[in-house]
C-alpha positions as CSV (number, residue, x, y, z in Angstrom):
1,X,12.4,21.6,11.2
2,X,14.4,20.1,8.7
3,X,17.3,20.3,6.0
4,X,20.7,19.4,5.1
5,X,23.4,20.0,7.5
6,X,27.0,19.0,8.1
7,X,28.1,17.4,11.3
8,X,31.2,18.1,10.5
9,X,30.6,21.8,11.7
10,X,27.6,21.7,13.2
11,X,27.5,20.9,17.1
12,X,30.7,18.6,16.6
13,X,33.0,18.3,19.5
14,X,36.3,16.8,18.1
15,X,39.2,15.6,20.9
16,X,42.3,14.2,20.3
17,X,42.1,11.4,22.7
18,X,38.9,10.0,21.6
19,X,38.1,6.7,22.4
20,X,34.8,6.4,20.8
21,X,33.2,7.8,17.5
22,X,30.2,9.1,19.0
23,X,29.4,9.7,22.8
24,X,26.1,10.6,24.1
25,X,26.5,12.7,27.4
26,X,24.4,12.8,30.2
27,X,21.0,11.5,29.1
28,X,18.6,9.9,30.8
29,X,19.3,6.5,29.6
30,X,16.3,3.7,29.3
31,X,16.7,0.0,28.7
32,X,13.7,-1.7,28.8
33,X,14.9,-5.3,29.3
34,X,17.2,-4.5,32.4
35,X,15.2,-2.1,33.7
36,X,18.1,0.5,33.6
37,X,16.6,4.3,34.0
38,X,19.4,6.4,34.9
39,X,21.6,9.3,34.0
40,X,24.5,7.8,31.9
41,X,27.0,8.4,29.4
42,X,26.9,6.0,26.1
43,X,29.9,5.2,23.7
44,X,29.7,4.1,20.4
45,X,32.2,2.3,17.9
46,X,31.0,1.9,14.4
47,X,27.5,0.6,14.4
48,X,27.9,-0.5,18.1
49,X,27.0,0.6,21.5
50,X,30.2,-0.7,23.4
51,X,30.2,1.2,26.5
52,X,27.6,2.5,29.2
53,X,29.1,4.5,32.0
54,X,28.7,6.8,34.7
55,X,32.2,8.4,34.2
56,X,33.1,10.8,31.4
57,X,33.9,9.3,28.0
58,X,35.8,11.0,25.1
59,X,34.2,10.8,21.8
60,X,35.0,12.0,17.9
61,X,31.3,13.3,18.2
62,X,29.6,14.1,21.1
63,X,25.8,14.8,21.8
64,X,24.9,16.9,24.5
65,X,21.7,14.7,26.2
66,X,21.5,16.7,29.5
67,X,17.8,16.6,30.3
68,X,16.7,14.3,27.3
69,X,15.8,10.8,27.2
70,X,18.1,8.3,25.4
71,X,16.3,4.9,24.3
72,X,16.7,2.3,21.7
73,X,15.5,3.4,18.3
74,X,11.4,2.5,18.0
75,X,10.7,-0.6,15.8
76,X,7.6,-0.6,13.5
77,X,6.6,-3.9,12.7
78,X,3.8,-2.6,10.8
79,X,4.2,-0.3,8.0
80,X,3.5,-0.4,4.2
81,X,5.6,2.8,3.8
82,X,9.1,1.8,3.0
83,X,9.7,4.8,0.6
84,X,12.4,7.2,1.3
85,X,10.1,10.1,1.9
86,X,7.9,8.3,4.5
87,X,10.7,6.5,6.0
88,X,12.4,10.1,6.6
89,X,9.2,11.2,8.2
90,X,9.1,8.3,10.5
91,X,12.6,9.0,11.7
92,X,11.3,12.2,12.9
93,X,9.2,10.0,14.9
94,X,12.1,8.0,16.3
95,X,11.9,5.4,14.3
96,X,14.9,3.1,13.3
97,X,13.5,0.0,12.0
98,X,10.5,-0.4,9.8
99,X,8.9,-3.3,8.5
100,X,6.4,-4.7,5.9
101,X,5.0,-7.7,7.5
102,X,1.4,-7.6,7.1
103,X,1.5,-7.5,3.6
104,X,4.9,-8.5,2.8
105,X,6.4,-8.5,-0.5
106,X,7.4,-11.2,-3.4
107,X,9.8,-11.8,-4.7
108,X,11.2,-11.0,-1.6
109,X,14.8,-11.1,-3.0
110,X,13.7,-8.9,-5.7
111,X,12.2,-6.4,-3.0
112,X,15.1,-6.2,-0.8
113,X,17.8,-5.7,-4.0
114,X,15.4,-2.5,-4.8
115,X,15.8,-1.1,-1.6
116,X,19.7,-2.0,-1.3
117,X,20.4,-0.4,-4.7
118,X,18.4,2.7,-3.8
119,X,19.4,3.0,0.2
120,X,17.1,3.8,3.0
121,X,17.5,5.9,5.9
122,X,16.2,3.7,8.4
123,X,16.5,0.0,8.8
124,X,13.8,-2.1,6.9
125,X,12.5,-5.6,6.2
126,X,9.9,-7.5,4.5
127,X,7.4,-10.8,5.0
128,X,6.8,-13.0,2.3
129,X,3.3,-12.1,0.8
130,X,1.0,-15.0,0.8
131,X,-1.5,-12.2,-0.8
132,X,1.0,-11.5,-4.0
133,X,1.5,-15.2,-4.3
134,X,-2.4,-15.8,-4.8
135,X,-2.5,-12.8,-7.0
136,X,0.6,-14.6,-9.3
137,X,-1.2,-18.5,-8.9
138,X,-4.8,-17.2,-9.3
139,X,-5.0,-14.0,-11.3
140,X,-1.6,-14.6,-13.3
141,X,-0.4,-11.4,-12.3
142,X,3.7,-10.5,-13.0
143,X,4.9,-10.0,-9.6
144,X,8.2,-7.9,-9.2
145,X,9.1,-7.2,-5.5
146,X,6.9,-4.1,-5.6
147,X,3.9,-3.8,-3.2
148,X,2.1,-1.3,-5.5
149,X,1.0,-4.6,-7.4
150,X,-1.1,-5.4,-4.6
151,X,-2.8,-1.8,-4.4
152,X,-3.2,-1.7,-8.3
153,X,-4.9,-5.1,-8.1
154,X,-6.6,-5.6,-4.6
155,X,-10.1,-5.4,-6.6
156,X,-9.3,-8.0,-8.8
157,X,-11.7,-11.3,-8.2
158,X,-9.3,-14.3,-8.8
159,X,-7.3,-14.1,-5.5
160,X,-9.8,-13.5,-3.3
161,X,-11.6,-16.8,-4.0
162,X,-10.8,-20.2,-2.8
163,X,-8.2,-21.9,-4.3
164,X,-7.6,-25.8,-5.8
165,X,-5.7,-27.9,-4.1
166,X,-3.1,-27.4,-7.0
167,X,-3.1,-23.7,-6.7
168,X,-2.6,-24.0,-2.9
169,X,0.4,-25.9,-3.4
170,X,1.6,-23.4,-5.9
171,X,1.1,-20.6,-3.4
172,X,2.9,-22.2,-0.8
173,X,5.8,-23.1,-2.9
174,X,6.1,-19.1,-3.6
175,X,5.9,-18.7,0.1
176,X,8.7,-20.9,0.7
177,X,10.9,-19.4,-1.9
178,X,10.2,-16.1,-0.2
179,X,11.6,-17.4,2.9
180,X,14.6,-19.0,1.3
181,X,15.6,-15.5,0.1
182,X,15.5,-14.0,3.5
183,X,11.4,-13.0,4.0
184,X,11.2,-12.4,8.0
185,X,8.0,-14.6,8.3
186,X,4.6,-14.7,6.4
187,X,2.1,-11.9,5.9
188,X,-1.4,-13.2,5.7
189,X,-4.0,-10.7,4.6
190,X,-6.9,-12.9,5.1
191,X,-9.7,-10.5,5.6
192,X,-9.0,-9.1,2.2
193,X,-9.5,-12.6,0.7
194,X,-12.1,-14.1,3.1
195,X,-13.3,-16.8,0.9
196,X,-10.0,-18.8,1.4
197,X,-10.3,-22.0,3.0
198,X,-9.6,-22.8,6.3
199,X,-7.5,-25.6,5.4
200,X,-5.3,-23.1,3.5
201,X,-4.9,-20.7,6.3
202,X,-3.8,-23.9,8.4
203,X,-1.6,-24.7,5.8
204,X,0.4,-21.5,5.7
205,X,0.7,-21.7,9.8
206,X,1.9,-25.1,9.8
207,X,4.6,-24.2,6.9
208,X,5.7,-21.1,9.4
209,X,5.8,-23.4,12.3
210,X,7.8,-25.8,10.4
211,X,10.3,-23.4,9.2
212,X,10.4,-21.3,12.6
213,X,9.0,-18.1,11.5
214,X,5.9,-15.8,12.3
215,X,2.7,-15.2,10.5
216,X,1.0,-11.9,10.5
217,X,-2.6,-12.0,10.1
218,X,-5.2,-9.7,9.0
219,X,-8.2,-11.8,10.4
220,X,-10.5,-13.2,8.2
221,X,-13.5,-11.3,9.6
222,X,-13.8,-7.8,11.4
223,X,-17.1,-7.0,11.5
224,X,-18.9,-5.2,14.2
225,X,-21.8,-7.5,14.0
226,X,-22.6,-11.5,13.2
227,X,-22.2,-13.0,11.0
228,X,-18.6,-12.7,10.3
229,X,-17.9,-10.6,13.2
230,X,-14.3,-10.1,14.9
231,X,-15.1,-12.9,17.2
232,X,-15.4,-15.1,14.5
233,X,-12.0,-14.1,13.4
234,X,-10.5,-14.4,16.4
235,X,-11.6,-17.7,17.2
236,X,-10.4,-19.0,14.0
237,X,-6.9,-16.9,14.6
238,X,-6.8,-18.6,18.3
239,X,-7.8,-22.1,16.9
240,X,-5.0,-22.1,14.5
241,X,-2.9,-21.3,17.0
242,X,-3.4,-24.3,19.0
243,X,-3.4,-26.5,16.0
244,X,-0.1,-25.5,14.3
245,X,1.7,-24.3,17.6
246,X,3.1,-21.4,15.0
247,X,4.0,-18.0,16.1
248,X,1.1,-15.8,14.8
249,X,0.6,-12.1,15.3
250,X,-2.7,-10.6,15.3
251,X,-2.3,-6.9,13.2
252,X,-3.8,-3.8,14.4
253,X,-6.1,-5.1,17.3
254,X,-7.7,-1.2,17.4
255,X,-9.0,-1.4,13.9
256,X,-9.7,-5.2,13.7
257,X,-11.8,-5.0,17.0
258,X,-13.4,-1.1,16.8
259,X,-16.1,-0.9,19.4
260,X,-15.8,-4.7,20.6
261,X,-12.1,-3.6,22.0
262,X,-13.1,-4.7,25.6
263,X,-14.3,-8.3,25.0
264,X,-11.6,-9.1,22.0
265,X,-8.6,-7.8,24.6
266,X,-10.2,-10.5,27.3
267,X,-10.2,-13.2,24.8
268,X,-7.0,-12.4,23.3
269,X,-5.3,-12.0,26.8
270,X,-7.1,-15.3,27.9
271,X,-5.3,-17.2,24.8
272,X,-1.9,-15.6,25.8
273,X,-2.2,-17.0,29.5
274,X,-3.0,-20.5,27.6
275,X,0.5,-20.1,26.6
276,X,-0.2,-19.8,22.5
277,X,2.6,-18.2,21.0
278,X,0.4,-15.2,19.9
279,X,1.1,-11.3,19.7
280,X,-0.6,-8.1,18.6
281,X,0.3,-4.3,18.2
282,X,-2.2,-1.1,18.1
283,X,-1.8,2.4,17.0
284,X,-3.1,5.5,18.8
285,X,-5.9,6.6,16.3
286,X,-9.5,5.9,16.0
287,X,-9.4,5.7,12.5
288,X,-8.0,3.0,9.7
289,X,-6.9,3.2,6.3
290,X,-6.7,0.9,3.2
291,X,-7.6,0.8,-0.3
292,X,-11.9,1.2,-1.1
293,X,-11.9,-1.7,-2.8
294,X,-11.7,-4.1,0.1
295,X,-14.2,-6.4,0.6
296,X,-15.1,-5.6,4.1
297,X,-16.0,-2.0,2.7
298,X,-18.8,-3.3,0.2
299,X,-21.9,-1.2,0.4
300,X,-24.2,-4.2,1.2
301,X,-22.4,-5.1,4.4
302,X,-21.3,-1.6,5.4
303,X,-24.0,-1.7,8.6
304,X,-22.2,-5.1,9.8
305,X,-19.0,-3.4,9.8
306,X,-20.0,-0.9,12.3
307,X,-19.4,2.2,10.2
308,X,-21.2,4.7,7.5
309,X,-20.4,5.6,4.5
310,X,-20.5,9.1,5.5
311,X,-17.2,7.8,7.9
312,X,-15.2,7.2,5.2
313,X,-12.5,10.3,3.7
314,X,-11.1,9.7,0.3
315,X,-7.2,10.7,0.7
316,X,-7.0,10.9,-3.2
317,X,-9.8,13.9,-3.7
318,X,-9.9,15.1,0.0
319,X,-13.6,14.5,0.2
320,X,-16.0,12.6,2.4
321,X,-18.2,10.0,0.9
322,X,-21.6,11.0,0.7
323,X,-23.7,7.7,0.8
324,X,-23.7,4.3,-0.1
325,X,-24.4,5.2,-3.8
326,X,-21.2,6.9,-4.1
327,X,-19.4,4.6,-2.0
328,X,-20.1,1.8,-4.9
329,X,-19.5,4.5,-7.4
330,X,-15.9,5.0,-6.0
331,X,-15.3,1.2,-5.7
332,X,-16.2,0.6,-9.3
333,X,-14.0,3.3,-10.7
334,X,-11.1,3.5,-8.5
335,X,-10.9,0.6,-6.4
336,X,-7.3,1.1,-5.2
337,X,-7.8,4.5,-3.9
338,X,-6.9,5.0,0.1
339,X,-9.8,5.9,2.0
340,X,-9.7,6.7,5.8
341,X,-12.1,4.9,7.9
342,X,-13.5,6.8,11.1
343,X,-14.5,4.0,13.5
344,X,-14.1,5.9,16.8
345,X,-14.5,9.8,17.7
346,X,-10.9,10.5,19.4
347,X,-12.6,13.5,21.2
348,X,-15.1,11.7,22.9
349,X,-14.0,10.2,26.4
350,X,-16.2,7.1,26.2
351,X,-14.3,6.4,22.6
352,X,-10.9,7.2,24.3
353,X,-11.4,4.7,26.6
354,X,-11.8,2.2,24.2
355,X,-8.9,3.1,22.3
356,X,-7.0,3.1,25.7
357,X,-8.1,-0.6,25.7
358,X,-6.6,-1.3,22.6
359,X,-3.1,0.2,23.4
360,X,-2.8,-1.6,27.0
361,X,-3.7,-5.0,25.7
362,X,-0.9,-7.3,27.2
363,X,2.3,-6.9,25.4
364,X,0.7,-5.4,22.4
365,X,3.4,-3.5,20.5
366,X,3.1,-0.1,19.0
367,X,3.0,-0.1,15.4
368,X,1.7,2.3,12.7
369,X,0.3,0.5,10.0
370,X,1.5,3.5,8.0
371,X,1.0,3.8,4.3
372,X,3.3,5.7,2.2
373,X,2.6,9.5,1.2
374,X,0.9,9.9,-2.4
375,X,0.2,13.0,-4.6
376,X,-2.5,12.9,-6.7
377,X,-2.7,9.0,-6.6
378,X,0.8,8.7,-7.1
379,X,3.1,7.1,-4.6
380,X,5.8,9.7,-3.3
381,X,9.2,8.0,-4.0
382,X,12.8,8.9,-4.6
383,X,14.8,11.5,-2.7
384,X,12.2,13.9,-1.9
385,X,12.2,16.5,0.9
386,X,10.0,18.0,2.6
387,X,7.1,15.9,2.2
388,X,4.9,18.1,0.0
389,X,1.9,19.9,1.7
390,X,-0.6,18.2,-1.0
391,X,0.4,14.7,-0.2
392,X,-1.9,12.7,0.9
393,X,-1.8,9.7,3.8
394,X,-3.0,8.9,7.1
395,X,-1.4,10.5,10.1
396,X,-0.1,7.5,11.7
397,X,2.7,7.2,9.0
398,X,4.4,10.5,10.6
399,X,3.1,10.9,14.2
400,X,2.6,7.2,16.0
401,X,5.1,7.0,18.3
402,X,5.3,10.9,19.2
403,X,1.4,10.8,19.7
404,X,1.6,7.9,22.2
405,X,4.6,9.8,24.1
406,X,3.1,12.9,24.2
407,X,-0.7,12.5,24.1
408,X,-1.0,9.0,26.0
409,X,1.8,8.9,28.3
410,X,2.6,12.9,29.2
411,X,-0.6,14.3,28.9
412,X,-3.2,11.6,29.7
413,X,-0.8,9.0,32.0
414,X,-2.4,6.0,30.2
415,X,0.9,4.1,30.9
416,X,4.5,5.1,32.2
417,X,7.5,6.6,29.8
418,X,9.4,3.2,30.5
419,X,6.4,0.9,29.5
420,X,5.5,2.7,26.2
421,X,9.6,2.7,25.5
422,X,9.4,-1.0,26.0
423,X,6.2,-1.4,23.9
424,X,8.1,0.6,21.0
425,X,11.3,-1.3,21.1
426,X,11.8,-4.6,23.1
427,X,8.5,-6.1,22.4
428,X,8.4,-5.6,18.5
429,X,12.2,-7.1,18.7
430,X,11.1,-10.0,20.6
431,X,8.1,-10.7,18.3
432,X,10.7,-10.6,15.4
433,X,13.6,-12.4,17.2
434,X,12.4,-16.3,15.8
435,X,12.6,-15.0,12.3
436,X,16.3,-13.3,12.7
437,X,19.2,-13.1,15.6
438,X,19.5,-9.5,14.1
439,X,16.5,-8.5,16.4
440,X,18.3,-9.9,19.9
441,X,20.8,-6.5,19.2
442,X,17.9,-4.4,18.5
443,X,15.1,-2.8,20.9
444,X,17.8,-2.6,23.9
445,X,20.3,0.0,25.0
446,X,23.2,-2.2,26.5
447,X,26.7,-2.7,25.5
448,X,27.1,-5.0,22.3
449,X,23.4,-4.0,21.2
450,X,23.1,-2.2,17.7
451,X,23.7,1.6,17.9
452,X,20.1,2.4,16.8
453,X,18.9,5.2,18.9
454,X,16.8,7.6,19.7
455,X,17.2,11.0,21.7
456,X,14.1,13.3,22.7
457,X,13.0,15.9,24.8
458,X,9.9,14.3,26.8
459,X,8.6,17.2,27.8
460,X,8.0,18.6,24.1
461,X,7.5,15.2,21.9
462,X,4.4,15.1,20.0
463,X,2.6,14.4,16.9
464,X,1.8,17.4,14.6
465,X,0.4,15.5,11.7
466,X,-3.5,15.8,11.2
467,X,-6.3,14.0,9.1
468,X,-6.1,17.2,7.0
469,X,-2.4,17.9,7.4
470,X,-0.5,14.8,7.2
471,X,2.8,15.9,5.9
472,X,3.5,17.5,9.3
473,X,6.4,15.7,11.3
474,X,6.7,14.9,14.9
475,X,8.4,17.3,16.9
476,X,10.8,16.4,19.9
477,X,13.1,13.9,18.4
478,X,16.4,15.9,18.8
479,X,19.1,13.1,17.6
480,X,18.5,10.0,15.9
481,X,21.5,7.5,15.3
482,X,20.8,4.4,12.7
483,X,23.6,1.8,12.7
484,X,25.8,4.3,14.4
485,X,25.2,7.0,11.9
486,X,23.6,10.5,13.1
487,X,20.2,10.8,10.7
488,X,18.9,13.6,12.7
489,X,21.2,16.2,14.6
490,X,19.5,18.9,17.0
491,X,16.2,18.4,15.7
492,X,17.3,18.6,11.8
493,X,17.7,15.2,9.0
494,X,20.8,14.8,7.4
495,X,19.6,14.2,3.9
496,X,23.0,13.4,2.6
497,X,23.2,10.1,4.6
498,X,21.3,6.8,4.2
499,X,22.5,4.5,6.8
500,X,19.5,2.1,7.0
501,X,20.2,-1.7,6.1
502,X,18.2,-4.7,5.4
503,X,17.0,-7.1,7.9
504,X,16.8,-10.5,6.5
505,X,15.5,-13.9,7.7
506,X,18.5,-15.6,9.3
507,X,17.8,-19.4,11.1
508,X,18.0,-18.9,14.8
509,X,19.7,-22.1,16.2
């Protein structure tokens, strides 16, 4: 349920002797860093948690959380859906901070300014886009801070080729400018420009190491079979981590590995044990989504990718691709259209086991890789709510975190509730701390931390979005506070507030 509400009248308790702006009363408070898991009362002033106590607290606004879980708001470190409608949908999924890091943006200052002017319901941030820097240098495109530039131009040949030494210098200079403007690291869509020289990839990570920021890589190769298999892509990723000592994040280990996940997980965890500063993420679906013009889905190499043309669903038309000839025609006519690629059968027990392997990779964050909603091929922007029933998207933008909690924790017992919360909060915060000390105050539920908090009913939380109906929001999030401001109250969105704040790079002393 959703709709415009007034917190001044609905479910609000006023007390003359209020000590706190908001009190969350009697909930099961879980903090993934200290291990706290107990019934407590939480006192909030402004945008900060200032008291966690067993004794009763007095507040101007009181949330009755008896029988509910109180946890840090979820941090999505992989989202392309930084529009207001998409972010409201993520709020219903328990997300209080969403970050565009794999692709990023450019110029970063303009990307932040745009969202600052419009306002956003939840917190947000960007990495610096290496891909967009390449498009500017090698295709002469005008870059305006909008990620729509990437989607519209992903099929252009220039940026996907090997760069000259001079071009590489220009690309790196643009990336460095983006870091100076607050970019939270460097997004490296290497898999979409596989002709990039290994030397350029090393140079990008050397720059990141020198500036103390992470990189976020879509690996060069992710095919099921050689040549150019996921093992080649992972080997390069690990080798560059060894060479540069950079903090390197491997995006969506599930949809990069597909049916090779057991071996990929083993190799990745061995590299972690070696002491490399690498991290990863996974989402709980057996289908990926990207632009149909991506190099990986060329008909001539589709067999090595491990899927059939018939496994591809076009979101703009609501139709399945019939064969490789139709796939080639779609790629030629509308290469920026968003497609969904089914690489696992989620109803099959063996495939469920593979997806579980991905989710349980050591210290893997939960992340959505969500794409923004679109209608008739146009991204849904502005102050629009609810999501129209004809809107297109992968269901992961709406349901990732609730699906983990409802399906993989409550129903299947794949991990404990506390571990799922840790992977949704503390783990992503710790991945991001080198980029900004702001993240040292997020992903925790402790005194002195940011008041980004989710309150949910563990018995009822569940995703409702499907591939056929991605507009459906998750159920079970009862309250959500962003920077201390209630955004969801008793399961309903407050459309009158936009409490999200930008998170920019700040050097860590």
